[in-house]
RODO-2510 file (C-alpha; in nm, 4 decimals, decimal comma):
residues 588
     n   res          X          Y          Z
     1     m     6,2579    -3,8664     5,3099
     2     t     6,2265    -3,5092     5,1882
     3     d     5,9561    -3,3625     4,9734
     4     d     6,1519    -3,2689     4,6654
     5     t     5,8322    -3,2257     4,4449
     6     a     5,7443    -2,8828     4,5839
     7     h     6,0850    -2,7419     4,5189
     8     d     6,1091    -2,8954     4,1520
     9     p     6,1253    -2,6125     3,8912
    10     k     5,9494    -2,8607     3,6305
    11     t     5,6645    -2,8783     3,8609
    12     a     5,6240    -2,5092     3,8978
    13     r     5,6271    -2,4675     3,5324
    14     r     5,3544    -2,7190     3,4513
    15     p     5,0550    -2,4799     3,5066
    16     v     5,1968    -2,2372     3,2502
    17     l     5,2992    -2,5084     3,0032
    18     a     4,9251    -2,6498     3,0448
    19     a     4,7839    -2,2822     2,9788
    20     w     4,9923    -2,2634     2,6610
    21     l     4,8698    -2,6097     2,5545
    22     t     4,5009    -2,5120     2,6091
    23     r     4,5707    -2,1999     2,3687
    24     l     4,7368    -2,4127     2,1138
    25     a     4,4462    -2,6560     2,1184
    26     l     4,1825    -2,3910     2,0792
    27     l     4,3914    -2,2463     1,7983
    28     l     4,4338    -2,5917     1,6427
    29     i     4,0461    -2,6492     1,6709
    30     v     3,9631    -2,3096     1,5071
    31     v     4,2074    -2,3742     1,2097
    32     i     4,0436    -2,7180     1,1564
    33     a     3,7004    -2,5798     1,1863
    34     g     3,7761    -2,3428     0,8943
    35     v     3,9462    -2,5958     0,6696
    36     t     3,6529    -2,8442     0,7445
    37     m     3,4085    -2,5923     0,6835
    38     y     3,5759    -2,4809     0,3430
    39     v     3,6205    -2,8458     0,2369
    40     t     3,2456    -2,9183     0,3204
    41     n     3,1139    -2,6346     0,1296
    42     s     3,3061    -2,6967    -0,1917
    43     f     3,2393    -3,0658    -0,1824
    44     l     2,8561    -3,0407    -0,0903
    45     t     2,8098    -2,7344    -0,3238
    46     d     2,9521    -2,9477    -0,6223
    47     r     2,7505    -3,2689    -0,5326
    48     f     2,4249    -3,0755    -0,4828
    49     t     2,4748    -2,8753    -0,7847
    50     a     2,5218    -3,1904    -0,9815
    51     n     2,2140    -3,3456    -0,8371
    52     t     2,0025    -3,0307    -0,9202
    53     r     2,1541    -3,0252    -1,2701
    54     n     2,0782    -3,4017    -1,3154
    55     r     1,7110    -3,3433    -1,1988
    56     a     1,6741    -3,0353    -1,4379
    57     e     1,8071    -3,2618    -1,7243
    58     l     1,5773    -3,5315    -1,6238
    59     r     1,2751    -3,2883    -1,6239
    60     l     1,3655    -3,1587    -1,9481
    61     a     1,3786    -3,5145    -2,1029
    62     l     1,0385    -3,5828    -1,9501
    63     y     0,8817    -3,2703    -2,0651
    64     s     1,0320    -3,3097    -2,4071
    65     g     0,9126    -3,6721    -2,4372
    66     n     0,5491    -3,5713    -2,3280
    67     l     0,5459    -3,2897    -2,5807
    68     v     0,6684    -3,5007    -2,8620
    69     s     0,4359    -3,7771    -2,7723
    70     e     0,1263    -3,5480    -2,7812
    71     l     0,2216    -3,4033    -3,1115
    72     r     0,2822    -3,7581    -3,2629
    73     r    -0,0592    -3,8940    -3,1190
    74     n    -0,2359    -3,6225    -3,2935
    75     a    -0,0455    -3,6419    -3,6265
    76     i    -0,2412    -3,9543    -3,7155
    77     v    -0,5859    -3,7987    -3,6367
    78     p    -0,6394    -3,6083    -3,9760
    79     q    -0,5283    -3,9069    -4,1851
    80     l    -0,8056    -4,1068    -4,0123
    81     l    -1,0853    -3,8465    -4,0343
    82     a    -0,9906    -3,7596    -4,4040
    83     k    -1,1224    -4,1091    -4,4819
    84     d    -1,4378    -4,1131    -4,2530
    85     p    -1,7231    -4,1963    -4,4813
    86     a    -1,9774    -3,9714    -4,2851
    87     l    -1,7573    -3,6553    -4,3254
    88     i    -1,6890    -3,7350    -4,7029
    89     g    -2,0687    -3,7809    -4,7521
    90     a    -2,1596    -3,4544    -4,5819
    91     l    -1,9052    -3,2699    -4,8101
    92     n    -2,0530    -3,4298    -5,0989
    93     s    -2,3984    -3,3649    -5,0251
    94     s    -2,3559    -3,0192    -4,8492
    95     d    -2,5566    -3,1628    -4,5493
    96     f    -2,3680    -3,0721    -4,2380
    97     s    -2,6401    -3,1223    -3,9791
    98     k    -2,4704    -3,4130    -3,8051
    99     s    -2,1027    -3,3301    -3,8920
   100     t    -2,0464    -3,1110    -3,5826
   101     a    -2,1902    -3,3707    -3,3583
   102     r    -1,9811    -3,6282    -3,5236
   103     l    -1,6557    -3,4239    -3,4577
   104     i    -1,7663    -3,3572    -3,1071
   105     s    -1,7911    -3,7276    -3,0420
   106     f    -1,4566    -3,7739    -3,1566
   107     v    -1,2578    -3,4847    -2,9700
   108     d    -1,2956    -3,6238    -2,6188
   109     e    -1,1505    -3,9565    -2,7295
   110     i    -0,8816    -3,8024    -2,9374
   111     g    -0,7829    -3,5243    -2,6681
   112     a    -0,7268    -3,2546    -2,9175
   113     a    -0,8134    -2,8877    -2,8633
   114     s    -1,0618    -2,8799    -3,1391
   115     l    -1,1565    -3,0144    -3,4879
   116     l    -1,2405    -2,8091    -3,7920
   117     l    -1,3986    -2,9345    -4,1163
   118     l    -1,3642    -2,6816    -4,4002
   119     d    -1,5128    -2,7144    -4,7696
   120     e    -1,3048    -2,6680    -5,0582
   121     t    -1,3488    -2,2861    -5,0471
   122     g    -1,2074    -2,2695    -4,6797
   123     r    -1,5431    -2,2227    -4,5063
   124     t    -1,5810    -2,3922    -4,1706
   125     v    -1,8816    -2,6298    -4,2081
   126     a    -1,8276    -2,8318    -3,8874
   127     a    -1,6559    -2,7632    -3,5650
   128     t    -1,6189    -2,8698    -3,2134
   129     d    -1,6306    -2,5127    -3,1314
   130     r    -1,9604    -2,3801    -3,2698
   131     t    -1,8481    -2,0298    -3,2396
   132     r    -1,6121    -2,0933    -3,5457
   133     l    -1,8980    -2,2378    -3,7761
   134     g    -1,9040    -2,0337    -4,0851
   135     a    -1,5469    -1,8837    -4,0363
   136     n    -1,3436    -1,8724    -4,3414
   137     y    -0,9791    -1,9928    -4,3280
   138     r    -0,9094    -1,9681    -4,7218
   139     n    -0,5954    -1,7653    -4,6670
   140     s    -0,4813    -1,9516    -4,3542
   141     e    -0,1478    -2,1325    -4,3948
   142     f    -0,2708    -2,4643    -4,2694
   143     f    -0,5655    -2,4753    -4,5489
   144     v    -0,3325    -2,3540    -4,8211
   145     n    -0,0625    -2,6204    -4,7530
   146     a    -0,3090    -2,8977    -4,6901
   147     q    -0,4537    -2,8443    -5,0456
   148     r    -0,1032    -2,8600    -5,1996
   149     s    -0,0005    -3,1726    -5,0411
   150     n    -0,0995    -3,5269    -5,0104
   151     v     0,0279    -3,5876    -4,6581
   152     t    -0,0648    -3,4539    -4,3093
   153     l     0,1046    -3,1209    -4,2438
   154     f     0,1867    -2,9461    -3,9249
   155     t     0,1466    -2,5528    -3,9107
   156     l     0,2408    -2,3291    -3,6474
   157     a     0,0029    -2,0229    -3,6689
   158     v    -0,0380    -1,6939    -3,4973
   159     d    -0,4019    -1,5603    -3,5035
   160     e    -0,5156    -1,1836    -3,4592
   161     a    -0,4893    -1,2008    -3,0831
   162     g    -0,1294    -1,3278    -3,0836
   163     v    -0,2242    -1,6630    -2,9734
   164     h    -0,0055    -1,9565    -3,1127
   165     r    -0,2130    -2,2320    -3,2594
   166     f    -0,0674    -2,5780    -3,3507
   167     v    -0,2693    -2,7418    -3,6256
   168     y    -0,2519    -3,0635    -3,8233
   169     s    -0,4257    -3,0578    -4,1583
   170     r    -0,5046    -3,3012    -4,4410
   171     k    -0,7350    -3,2561    -4,7437
   172     v    -1,0251    -3,4632    -4,7943
   173     e    -1,0368    -3,6359    -5,1429
   174     n    -1,3136    -3,8111    -5,3305
   175     l    -1,2822    -3,9570    -5,6735
   176     g    -0,9530    -3,7993    -5,7181
   177     g    -1,0674    -3,4510    -5,6417
   178     t    -1,0204    -3,2186    -5,3405
   179     i    -1,3648    -3,1545    -5,1582
   180     g    -1,2383    -3,0069    -4,8214
   181     v    -0,9773    -2,9999    -4,5554
   182     i    -0,9972    -3,1519    -4,1988
   183     a    -0,7955    -2,9818    -3,9427
   184     v    -0,6764    -3,0932    -3,5691
   185     e    -0,5696    -2,8232    -3,3359
   186     v    -0,3230    -2,9786    -3,0686
   187     d    -0,3621    -2,8670    -2,7081
   188     l    -0,0207    -2,7696    -2,6048
   189     r    -0,1092    -2,5119    -2,3502
   190     k    -0,1871    -2,7724    -2,0985
   191     f     0,1880    -2,8361    -2,0701
   192     e     0,2346    -2,4678    -1,9812
   193     r    -0,0109    -2,5049    -1,6944
   194     t     0,1881    -2,8162    -1,5873
   195     w     0,5313    -2,6561    -1,5938
   196     a     0,4014    -2,3442    -1,4180
   197     g     0,3738    -2,5567    -1,0845
   198     i     0,7279    -2,6029    -1,0534
   199     s     0,9993    -2,3721    -0,9163
   200     d     1,1743    -2,3397    -1,2782
   201     a     1,1026    -2,0944    -1,5773
   202     v     1,0591    -2,3326    -1,9000
   203     f     0,9872    -2,2123    -2,2556
   204     v     1,0010    -2,3650    -2,5831
   205     t     1,1473    -2,2009    -2,9174
   206     d     1,1007    -2,2950    -3,2600
   207     s     1,3777    -2,3468    -3,5167
   208     e     1,4026    -1,9796    -3,5774
   209     g     1,4607    -1,9006    -3,2038
   210     t     1,0958    -1,7608    -3,1239
   211     v     0,9354    -1,8598    -2,8044
   212     i     0,6036    -2,0547    -2,8772
   213     l     0,5334    -2,1998    -2,5255
   214     s     0,6302    -2,0641    -2,2036
   215     t     0,5387    -2,0485    -1,8346
   216     e     0,5716    -1,6613    -1,8749
   217     p     0,2804    -1,5627    -2,1109
   218     r     0,4705    -1,2336    -2,2164
   219     w     0,7366    -1,4235    -2,3452
   220     r     0,5439    -1,5794    -2,6356
   221     g     0,6430    -1,4615    -2,9855
   222     l     0,9804    -1,3026    -2,8590
   223     t     1,3297    -1,4325    -2,8834
   224     e     1,5050    -1,5485    -2,5503
   225     e     1,7146    -1,2206    -2,5280
   226     e     1,4014    -0,9988    -2,6080
   227     a     1,1875    -1,1835    -2,3392
   228     l     1,4267    -1,1397    -2,0723
   229     e     1,4775    -0,7650    -2,1730
   230     r     1,0900    -0,7278    -2,1707
   231     q     1,0181    -0,9147    -1,8335
   232     p     1,3549    -0,9992    -1,6579
   233     a     1,3093    -1,2107    -1,3302
   234     q     0,9282    -1,2078    -1,3148
   235     g     0,6817    -1,4784    -1,2148
   236     a     0,8590    -1,8170    -1,2028
   237     i     1,2136    -1,7089    -1,2796
   238     e     1,1871    -1,4496    -1,0073
   239     r     1,1761    -1,7474    -0,7556
   240     a     1,4752    -1,8925    -0,9284
   241     l     1,6722    -1,5878    -0,8544
   242     q     1,6275    -1,6093    -0,4719
   243     v     1,9901    -1,7418    -0,4003
   244     t     2,1936    -1,6669    -0,0966
   245     n     2,4439    -1,4081    -0,2012
   246     d     2,7394    -1,4894     0,0327
   247     w     3,0888    -1,6339     0,0169
   248     t     2,9263    -1,9903    -0,0185
   249     q     2,7356    -1,8920    -0,3282
   250     a     2,7438    -2,1976    -0,5898
   251     p     2,8864    -2,1338    -0,9430
   252     a     2,6342    -1,9976    -1,1859
   253     d     2,5358    -2,0987    -1,5420
   254     a     2,3994    -1,7577    -1,6084
   255     y     2,3321    -1,4303    -1,4537
   256     f     2,0096    -1,2295    -1,4442
   257     a     1,9501    -0,9039    -1,2551
   258     g     2,2762    -0,9715    -1,0658
   259     e     2,1598    -1,3161    -0,9342
   260     a     2,2877    -1,6759    -1,0368
   261     v     2,0671    -1,9507    -1,2054
   262     m     2,1312    -2,2512    -1,3789
   263     r     2,0362    -2,2576    -1,7540
   264     m     1,9581    -2,5930    -1,9082
   265     s     1,8735    -2,6555    -2,2725
   266     s     1,7513    -2,9567    -2,4688
   267     r     1,6697    -3,0158    -2,8278
   268     v     1,3116    -3,1362    -2,8953
   269     p     1,2932    -3,4046    -3,1702
   270     f     1,0409    -3,2030    -3,3693
   271     r     1,0978    -2,9441    -3,6315
   272     g     1,4116    -2,8099    -3,4754
   273     w     1,2428    -2,7072    -3,1450
   274     t     1,4417    -2,6214    -2,8354
   275     m     1,3322    -2,6483    -2,4696
   276     t     1,5108    -2,4297    -2,2134
   277     s     1,4739    -2,3975    -1,8458
   278     y     1,6149    -2,1856    -1,5399
   279     t     1,6578    -2,3482    -1,2109
   280     t     1,7276    -2,2010    -0,8861
   281     y     2,0273    -2,2688    -0,6703
   282     a     1,8258    -2,1999    -0,3558
   283     s     1,7825    -2,5703    -0,2455
   284     v     2,1458    -2,6194    -0,2925
   285     r     2,2552    -2,3342    -0,0563
   286     e     1,9893    -2,4506     0,1975
   287     k     2,1152    -2,7889     0,1978
   288     v     2,4760    -2,6789     0,2291
   289     n     2,4184    -2,3976     0,5000
   290     a     2,2342    -2,6648     0,7050
   291     v     2,5450    -2,8991     0,7054
   292     l     2,7764    -2,6046     0,7733
   293     a     2,5370    -2,4941     1,0667
   294     l     2,5816    -2,8416     1,2225
   295     e     2,9556    -2,8460     1,1680
   296     v     2,9774    -2,4951     1,3551
   297     m     2,7485    -2,6240     1,6558
   298     g     2,9798    -2,9355     1,6676
   299     f     3,2898    -2,7285     1,6816
   300     a     3,1514    -2,4898     1,9240
   301     i     3,0657    -2,7784     2,1788
   302     l     3,4203    -2,9197     2,1227
   303     i     3,5707    -2,5697     2,2209
   304     a     3,3368    -2,5605     2,5203
   305     l     3,4567    -2,9271     2,6087
   306     v     3,8184    -2,8077     2,5884
   307     f     3,7472    -2,5243     2,8469
   308     y     3,5599    -2,7575     3,0583
   309     l     3,8623    -3,0402     3,0605
   310     s     4,1216    -2,7468     3,1169
   311     s     3,9529    -2,6056     3,4342
   312     r     3,8784    -2,9655     3,5598
   313     k     4,2432    -3,0670     3,5054
   314     s     4,3696    -2,7806     3,7110
   315     a     4,1586    -2,8866     3,9975
   316     l     4,2609    -3,2406     3,9887
   317     r     4,6369    -3,1651     3,9119
   318     m     4,7266    -3,1306     4,2967
   319     a     4,5607    -3,4302     4,3971
   320     l     4,7274    -3,6308     4,1358
   321     v     5,0704    -3,5154     4,2357
   322     q     5,0015    -3,6032     4,6027
   323     r     4,9200    -3,9746     4,4986
   324     e     5,1851    -3,9950     4,2314
   325     s     5,4598    -4,0926     4,4547
   326     v     5,2618    -4,3808     4,6268
   327     e     5,1299    -4,5137     4,2866
   328     l     5,4583    -4,5388     4,1488
   329     r     5,6041    -4,7529     4,4431
   330     a     5,2884    -4,9774     4,4115
   331     l     5,3373    -4,9998     4,0253
   332     n     5,6972    -5,0805     4,0681
   333     s     5,6322    -5,3808     4,3015
   334     r     5,3526    -5,4924     4,0867
   335     l     5,5565    -5,4959     3,7612
   336     q     5,8339    -5,7081     3,9411
   337     r     5,5559    -5,9793     4,0263
   338     e     5,4174    -5,9463     3,6707
   339     i     5,7618    -6,0117     3,5197
   340     a     5,8098    -6,3334     3,7389
   341     e     5,4646    -6,4350     3,6380
   342     r     5,5252    -6,3918     3,2564
   343     e     5,8369    -6,5819     3,2861
   344     r     5,6564    -6,8745     3,4423
   345     m     5,3791    -6,8342     3,1610
   346     q     5,6268    -6,8381     2,8988
   347     l     5,7773    -7,1743     2,9993
   348     s     5,4152    -7,3255     3,0180
   349     l     5,3353    -7,1807     2,6743
   350     e     5,6154    -7,3497     2,4924
   351     v     5,5080    -7,6894     2,6469
   352     a     5,1386    -7,6055     2,5379
   353     e     5,2589    -7,5222     2,1781
   354     q     5,4378    -7,8471     2,1371
   355     s     5,1356    -8,0516     2,2577
   356     l     4,9008    -7,8427     2,0238
   357     a     5,1283    -7,9099     1,7232
   358     q     5,1294    -8,2839     1,7908
   359     s     4,7404    -8,2876     1,8377
   360     s     4,6989    -8,0825     1,5005
   361     k     4,9093    -8,3269     1,3222
   362     l     4,6993    -8,6213     1,4446
   363     a     4,3687    -8,4458     1,3689
   364     a     4,4853    -8,3581     1,0254
   365     l     4,5890    -8,7376     0,9689
   366     g     4,2568    -8,8507     1,0832
   367     e     4,0519    -8,5983     0,8681
   368     m     4,2567    -8,6911     0,5737
   369     s     4,1837    -9,0657     0,6149
   370     a     3,8224    -8,9862     0,6498
   371     a     3,8007    -8,7677     0,3532
   372     v     3,9974    -9,0351     0,1517
   373     s     3,7365    -9,2930     0,2542
   374     h     3,4402    -9,0801     0,1597
   375     e     3,5772    -8,9557    -0,1654
   376     l     3,6886    -9,2870    -0,3021
   377     n     3,3431    -9,4705    -0,2091
   378     q     3,1799    -9,3153    -0,5216
   379     p     3,4469    -9,4437    -0,7854
   380     l     3,4723    -9,7842    -0,5974
   381     a     3,0785    -9,8299    -0,6331
   382     a     3,1002    -9,7217    -1,0055
   383     m     3,3796    -9,9789    -1,0633
   384     r     3,1994   -10,2493    -0,8886
   385     t     2,9017   -10,1845    -1,1403
   386     y     3,1107   -10,1645    -1,4448
   387     l     3,3018   -10,4974    -1,3440
   388     a     2,9607   -10,6693    -1,3128
   389     g     2,8466   -10,5538    -1,6400
   390     a     3,1826   -10,6444    -1,8067
   391     r     3,1750   -10,9960    -1,6599
   392     l     2,8253   -11,0249    -1,7789
   393     l     2,9298   -10,9029    -2,1388
   394     v     3,2300   -11,1504    -2,1416
   395     s     2,9958   -11,4403    -2,0504
   396     r     2,7698   -11,3440    -2,3411
   397     n     3,0807   -11,3378    -2,5932
   398     r     3,0556   -10,9546    -2,6350
   399     p     3,4245   -10,8506    -2,5780
   400     e     3,4144   -10,5214    -2,7622
   401     e     3,1429   -10,3837    -2,5403
   402     a     3,3345   -10,5272    -2,2152
   403     l     3,6478   -10,3371    -2,3373
   404     s     3,4318   -10,0227    -2,3071
   405     s     3,3462   -10,1052    -1,9689
   406     f     3,7012   -10,1788    -1,8889
   407     q     3,8110    -9,8504    -2,0245
   408     r     3,5670    -9,6581    -1,8059
   409     i     3,7027    -9,8582    -1,5000
   410     d     4,0582    -9,7416    -1,6239
   411     d     3,9206    -9,3886    -1,6192
   412     l     3,7850    -9,4309    -1,2687
   413     i     4,1260    -9,5521    -1,1285
   414     s     4,2896    -9,2328    -1,2766
   415     r     4,0272    -9,0291    -1,1196
   416     m     4,0942    -9,2028    -0,7862
   417     g     4,4688    -9,1125    -0,8290
   418     a     4,3559    -8,7581    -0,8883
   419     i     4,1443    -8,7398    -0,5900
   420     t     4,4182    -8,8869    -0,3443
   421     k     4,6638    -8,6155    -0,4987
   422     q     4,4084    -8,3369    -0,4313
   423     l     4,3360    -8,4772    -0,0700
   424     k     4,7214    -8,4762     0,0094
   425     s     4,7297    -8,1115    -0,0874
   426     y     4,5132    -8,0363     0,2097
   427     a     4,7979    -8,1025     0,4357
   428     r     5,0094    -7,8218     0,2904
   429     k     4,9509    -7,4710     0,2058
   430     g     4,8554    -7,3803    -0,1375
   431     g     4,7399    -7,6129    -0,4411
   432     d     4,7951    -7,6948    -0,7969
   433     e     4,7752    -7,4426    -1,0652
   434     f     4,4383    -7,3510    -1,1974
   435     r     4,3206    -7,3793    -1,5566
   436     p     3,9951    -7,2908    -1,7448
   437     v     3,7315    -7,5356    -1,7008
   438     n     3,4044    -7,5779    -1,9039
   439     m     3,1304    -7,6261    -1,6437
   440     g     2,9152    -7,7794    -1,9076
   441     d     3,1681    -8,0660    -1,9607
   442     s     3,2093    -8,1090    -1,5825
   443     v     2,8400    -8,1612    -1,5554
   444     l     2,8312    -8,4285    -1,8234
   445     s     3,1439    -8,6015    -1,6667
   446     a     2,9782    -8,6072    -1,3177
   447     l     2,6497    -8,7421    -1,4721
   448     s     2,8588    -9,0133    -1,6463
   449     m     3,0246    -9,1115    -1,3017
   450     m     2,7144    -9,1243    -1,1342
   451     e     2,5304    -9,3125    -1,4271
   452     p     2,5173    -9,6622    -1,2627
   453     q     2,3590    -9,5360    -0,9209
   454     l     2,1100    -9,3289    -1,1228
   455     r     2,0091    -9,6188    -1,3396
   456     q     1,9688    -9,8348    -1,0654
   457     r     1,7379    -9,6112    -0,8730
   458     k     1,5446    -9,5082    -1,1883
   459     v     1,5890    -9,1407    -1,1031
   460     k     1,4463    -8,8804    -1,3371
   461     i     1,7311    -8,6305    -1,4256
   462     s     1,6302    -8,2830    -1,5795
   463     k     1,9359    -8,1037    -1,7205
   464     i     1,9531    -7,7571    -1,8630
   465     v     2,3060    -7,6765    -1,9787
   466     p     2,3748    -7,3602    -2,2252
   467     d     2,4959    -7,4348    -2,5597
   468     q     2,7908    -7,1977    -2,5256
   469     p     3,0892    -7,2959    -2,2997
   470     v     3,0694    -7,1772    -1,9411
   471     r     3,4214    -7,1234    -1,8499
   472     v     3,5742    -7,0728    -1,4907
   473     m     3,9213    -7,0673    -1,3497
   474     g     3,9814    -7,3791    -1,1383
   475     d     4,0606    -7,7495    -1,0996
   476     q     3,8489    -7,9900    -1,3056
   477     v     3,8796    -8,2640    -1,0833
   478     r     3,7829    -8,0681    -0,7788
   479     i     3,4788    -7,9243    -0,9497
   480     e     3,3685    -8,2660    -1,0718
   481     q     3,4249    -8,3847    -0,7221
   482     v     3,1799    -8,1147    -0,5863
   483     m     2,9194    -8,1981    -0,8441
   484     i     2,9313    -8,5661    -0,7723
   485     n     2,8846    -8,4993    -0,3926
   486     l     2,5816    -8,2937    -0,4704
   487     l     2,4371    -8,5483    -0,6967
   488     r     2,5080    -8,8099    -0,4312
   489     n     2,3336    -8,6124    -0,1442
   490     a     2,0382    -8,5638    -0,4060
   491     l     2,0222    -8,9265    -0,4547
   492     d     2,0210    -9,0163    -0,0861
   493     a     1,7553    -8,7532    -0,0152
   494     t     1,5111    -8,9126    -0,2649
   495     e     1,5404    -9,2586    -0,1333
   496     s     1,1710    -9,2269     0,0273
   497     v     1,0252    -9,0572    -0,2633
   498     s     0,8201    -9,2788    -0,4996
   499     d     0,9157    -9,0545    -0,8207
   500     p     1,2641    -8,9325    -0,7499
   501     e     1,3625    -8,6296    -0,9346
   502     i     1,6647    -8,4337    -0,9730
   503     e     1,6938    -8,1072    -1,1495
   504     i     2,0416    -7,9814    -1,2758
   505     l     2,0528    -7,6202    -1,4080
   506     l     2,3674    -7,4352    -1,5269
   507     a     2,3208    -7,0623    -1,5760
   508     v     2,5613    -6,7841    -1,6636
   509     g     2,5495    -6,4264    -1,5638
   510     e     2,7840    -6,2275    -1,3525
   511     t     2,8808    -6,5703    -1,2241
   512     a     2,8562    -6,9260    -1,3181
   513     t     2,5779    -7,0677    -1,1206
   514     l     2,5110    -7,4536    -1,0750
   515     t     2,1829    -7,5445    -0,9120
   516     v     2,0893    -7,9063    -0,8067
   517     r     1,7406    -7,9500    -0,6941
   518     d     1,5732    -8,2510    -0,5526
   519     n     1,2095    -8,3497    -0,4507
   520     g     1,3129    -8,5108    -0,1227
   521     p     1,1989    -8,4233     0,2328
   522     g     1,4366    -8,1141     0,2639
   523     i     1,6914    -8,0018     0,5200
   524     k     1,6015    -7,9859     0,8663
   525     d     1,9239    -7,8287     1,0114
   526     l     2,0578    -7,5755     0,7650
   527     d     2,2957    -7,4083     1,0264
   528     n     2,5258    -7,7022     1,0721
   529     l     2,4985    -7,8531     0,7258
   530     f     2,8598    -7,7675     0,6098
   531     e     3,0233    -7,8658     0,9472
   532     p     3,2590    -8,1593     0,9245
   533     f     3,1334    -8,4908     1,0466
   534     f     2,7724    -8,3652     1,0512
   535     t     2,5384    -8,6252     0,8979
   536     t     2,1820    -8,7297     0,8993
   537     k     2,2563    -9,0711     0,7472
   538     a     2,2650    -9,3874     0,9513
   539     p     2,5998    -9,5118     1,0851
   540     g     2,8117    -9,6586     0,8141
   541     d     2,6405    -9,4861     0,5434
   542     g     2,8536    -9,1809     0,5508
   543     v     3,0962    -8,9773     0,7674
   544     g     2,9616    -8,6237     0,7065
   545     l     3,2650    -8,4929     0,5153
   546     g     3,1241    -8,4540     0,1635
   547     l     2,9452    -8,0924     0,1945
   548     a     3,2286    -7,9755     0,4217
   549     i     3,4896    -8,0781     0,1609
   550     s     3,2931    -7,9315    -0,1137
   551     s     3,2284    -7,6021     0,0608
   552     g     3,6035    -7,5784     0,1163
   553     i     3,6864    -7,6589    -0,2591
   554     i     3,4454    -7,3829    -0,3672
   555     s     3,5871    -7,1293    -0,1302
   556     d     3,9349    -7,2017    -0,2377
   557     l     3,8107    -7,1464    -0,6036
   558     g     3,6789    -6,8114    -0,5086
   559     g     3,3188    -6,9078    -0,5129
   560     r     3,0381    -6,9912    -0,2808
   561     l     2,8376    -7,3086    -0,1878
   562     t     2,4989    -7,2493    -0,0482
   563     a     2,1828    -7,4560     0,0493
   564     r     1,8309    -7,3843     0,1088
   565     n     1,4896    -7,5662     0,1071
   566     g     1,2669    -7,5491    -0,1887
   567     q     0,9340    -7,3678    -0,1929
   568     s     0,7281    -7,6661    -0,1884
   569     v     0,9394    -7,9721    -0,1333
   570     g     1,3090    -8,0900    -0,1576
   571     a     1,6393    -7,9131    -0,1067
   572     v     1,8334    -7,6663    -0,3338
   573     f     2,2183    -7,6534    -0,3363
   574     e     2,3819    -7,3755    -0,5396
   575     v     2,7307    -7,3216    -0,6447
   576     q     2,8566    -6,9802    -0,7812
   577     l     3,2026    -6,9380    -0,9184
   578     p     3,3489    -6,6301    -1,1082
   579     i     3,3265    -6,6309    -1,4912
   580     l     3,6654    -6,6645    -1,6432
   581     n     3,7462    -6,3212    -1,8050
   582     e     3,8400    -6,3639    -2,1718
   583     d     4,1414    -6,1279    -2,1373
   584     i     4,2779    -6,3342    -1,8489
   585     e     4,2283    -6,6602    -2,0737
   586     a     4,4077    -6,5053    -2,3682
   587     a     4,6991    -6,4083    -2,1368
   588     e     4,7097    -6,7681    -2,0008
***
């Protein structure tokens, strides 16, 4: 045998082809890396920017709510103090020796900046800030407005030092005449101190656009444009301008000093005020750049792995070529043996499939017979009770009432026919067409079916069903079949209880939920509870198919049947079915 491999031109070209494939793989990795980083940057930038915007909007809403809450809380104070008997008596008697102390006792509880009591001439006769005693505010806006109105007024005043004061004032009356004015200064500067602790620049403007509160003190009294021209990018806003200026920079809402920031504005529901904040993009860029760095590292590792595999493949190529011929011959022989083995297995499989099909038919027939026996026991027991009652009524010459029992027996016979029809459908794929079913009516029907057994055992039934219909899409006979199985299990579970009690609760939410709870000993084996032929009853009392059939019915209806033990005693079975959509019902 000659060695044709060494003289094969295709074999000689393999190293060159491998080198070109390596270069192509590297180029493809670089292209994929660029596209991935571009898509990652765009997606994460938009997502993190949206998160930053949502947090900024949430902060503005929180700050605005706190500001309005503080203003409204202090608005009621002048109205209360204007009716204080001690202050009215001091204004009438001009004895203010105890008035200041009384105002001081109020200020801590109220939380206001200061309280002022002015006489009818505007002179300060009592104040929580004793340095302001004797000061005259006759020409102050809050004093003049309070004397002219019968309600509490809010005044935004600027004193000689340029300090904004937020004052609520109301006149004090006695015997129909004005004897003074009570003024409450609201401390809104505390919000500035709170806002200054964050990385945003926050300020509040009045209805004319003038800054009245700000984390930048020099901005007060100016408009937003004037403030930025006077002190651009200083203090807190300077931190908001530290954004990475590269090709991955986030889109900006506003630019200051050549840098991008996010500007958010929200109206304060008070006298036309507006709250504005500038938020930095720095956190967005840090997060995006961190992810991009991880991607760069991952692609670098991938490129290094390509180089490693390429060099290793070249070293192993010669050894693989030498063993290739021997392996091919061994593979050919093995394939021939496997083909012969597969032909023999195919014949055996056909015989096994025929046997399995026959066994499945016999198992289905046995399960159907057991199911029919189990499901018909309950109507037969009820019929036996109704026949005994009818016999007693006929013997007492009460034929009209006996006819009622016979009618119930006729209904039970119809139900037995429906059950056998449903059980026959288990042997074929699919089922009858579903219709809207009122769960409340099904609960009442199931209770009526179980009435003889419940009355005989003297079981206390607690039933809670909504007044409005609870509609689901399904088969009423199957749903009632599940309810009867659950009631029968609860009835059997309470045999050893002196005061048996069963609780039935129908609730509606995202799903229709039927809960059946008993006060029996509970369930010992929850894992195998819904397995076919699993039962804890004595031989002859049950075949263990009730819960298995019920679970299958609920699954066919798109719901779920679960069981658990109660917190103290008893077992709890819960049926959840999808609520019927009103649009679907209208289409039907």
